N, C-alpha and C positions, 0 to 999 in steps of 0.2 A: 745604662748610662743615660742622664736626662741632657736632653739638648737644650741649652738656653738661648734665646734669642737677645738682640741688643737691650728690647725694652726690660726683659728680666734681669739683666746685669745692672741696669739703671735702679731699678727698684730695690734689688739686694744691696747695692752701695749706699742708697739713700737710708735704708733699714740700718746698715751697720754704722753710718754716720751719726744717725739719729741716737742710736744706742751709746754709741761713744761719747758723743757730746753730753748726754744725759747722765752718765755714770758718776761725775763728782756729785751731781744733785741726790742720786741715789744713795752712794756710799759717803756721803759729808764726812763723817767722822773717820771713816776708814782712810781717806786721803789727806785730812788735816790733821788729826791728832797724832803726831809723832813724839811728842814729849810732854810731861805733865807741867802745866803752868797754871799758876792761879790768876794771871792777867788776862782779861778778855782781849787786849788789844795783841798781846802776843799770840794768841789763838787765831784772830782775825788775819794777822801779818803772815802766819804760818799757812793758813787756810788759803789766802791769797796767792802766796807764792807757788804752794804746790799745785794750785788750781792753774795757775797761769803755766807753769812749767807742764803740767798734764795737757793743757790744749796746744801750747807750743808743740809739744810732741806729734800730737794729732796732726798739726797743722803741716809740721815737717814731713810725717808720713805721707800726707795727702799730696803736698807737693811734690815729694820725691816719686811717689805713684803716677803722679801724671806725667812727669818727665820720663819715667821707665816705659810708662806707656805709649808715649810719643816716639821714644827712641826704637822701642819694639816694632811700632807701625812702620817708621821710616825704613827700618833694615828690611822688613819684609816686603815694602814697596820697591825699595832699591833690588832686592833679590830677585822680584817677578820682572823688573827692568833688565835685569843683567840676563835672565833666563830668555827673555823676548829677544834681546840683542844678540845673543848665543844663537838662537834658533836661526834669527834673521840672516847671521853670518854664514851658518852652514847650509842653508837654503841658497844664499847667493853662490858660494862656493860650488855647490854641485851644479845650479844652474849655468855657471860660466863654463865649468868642465864640460858639460853636455853640448852647449851652444858651441865651443871651440872645437870640439871632437866631431861634431855633427858637420861643422863647415869644411874640416879637412877630408872626412871621409867622403861627403858629397862631391867634393872637387875630384875625387878619383875617377868619377862617371866620364869626365872631359879627357881623361889620358886616352891616347891611341896606344893600343899594345904593340902595334908593328914599330912604332917610332921608340916606345919605351918598354922593354921587357920587364925590367925589375924597378920596383918602387922603394926609395929609401923612405922608411915610415918611422925612423927615430924621431921626427917632429911631433908624433903623438905623445905630446906632455899630459900626463893627468896625475892627480893625487893616487898614491897607490893605495891610500886609505880611505879612498871614496866612499866606502859603506858605512863610514861613521857619520856621513851626513844624512843618510836616508831617515833616521828617527825623527829628524827634526822637520822633516817636509811631512806635513800630515794630511795633504789634500791628494796624496796619491794611493790609488787602489793596489790591490794584489798584482793584477796584471802589468800595470805600471811598473811595480817593483821588479817583476819578473824581466820586464822588457829593459829595464836600467841594469839588471844584474848581467843579463846577456850581452849587451852594450858594451860594458866595461870589460867584459870577458874577452870579446872581440877585440877591442883596444889593446888589450895586453897580448893578446895572441899575435897581432899584426906587429905591434913593436918587438916582441920578443923574436919573432921570425926574421924581421928587418936586423934586428941587431946582431943576430947568431949566425946569419946567412954568409956562406963563404962568397956568394957573388955580390954581396952588398946590398941586397934589400928583398923585398916580397915580391914574388911573380906578380905580375900586373893582373893577369886573369884571376888569380886567387884573391888578390884584394878586392877586386871587382865583385866577387860573389857575396861580398859582406854589404854591399851598397843597399840591398833591398832592406837593411834593417833600419835605414834612415826615415823609413816611412812610418815607423811606430814610434821614433824617437822625437820627430818633429812635434806632434801632437801633446808629448809629455812636456817638452820646453814651453810651448804656448799654454798648457796648463799651468805650469809652474808661474810663468810670467804675469798671466791674467788673475790668477787667483791670489788677492793679498792676504787672504787668511791661510795660505799655504806654507 
């Protein structure tokens, strides 16, 4: 398949336009001679009418083609903008969930186990379909993705344990052992925030 650039399309379009405009001159009798008449005025009027109709059809096709091209171009631009906005929305949702959960889990470090033996972690609200946001965040490497998957696994684990626990929460010591994971989530949050192409 031959790849054509912008200039090739213009040259090809100009060649087709010249051919179509010259067609009545080449096939003069073919366009004008529709009925037998002895009057040269009848032949002239017929030629003029047929030729004008032909050129009007060519002009109409040209104008229609321009508007079709403009419409398709506008649709493609709008689609590109829509995809960009959707990716931005997914990026922002993932970033927001990471920031909120990071703050919540980090605050567990300040809890005294002697004063509070169990933590009610039902406040860990996050999107259960968080993984759907990952393909839209292009600046993340493989290790970052592994850390994010692990992070949301821990969030789900803590929230489920807290919700199903007969004591009304997750043991504070057990929750605290996951605090070390905040060390690798903070750089990911900073990376997503600072990278505009992310």
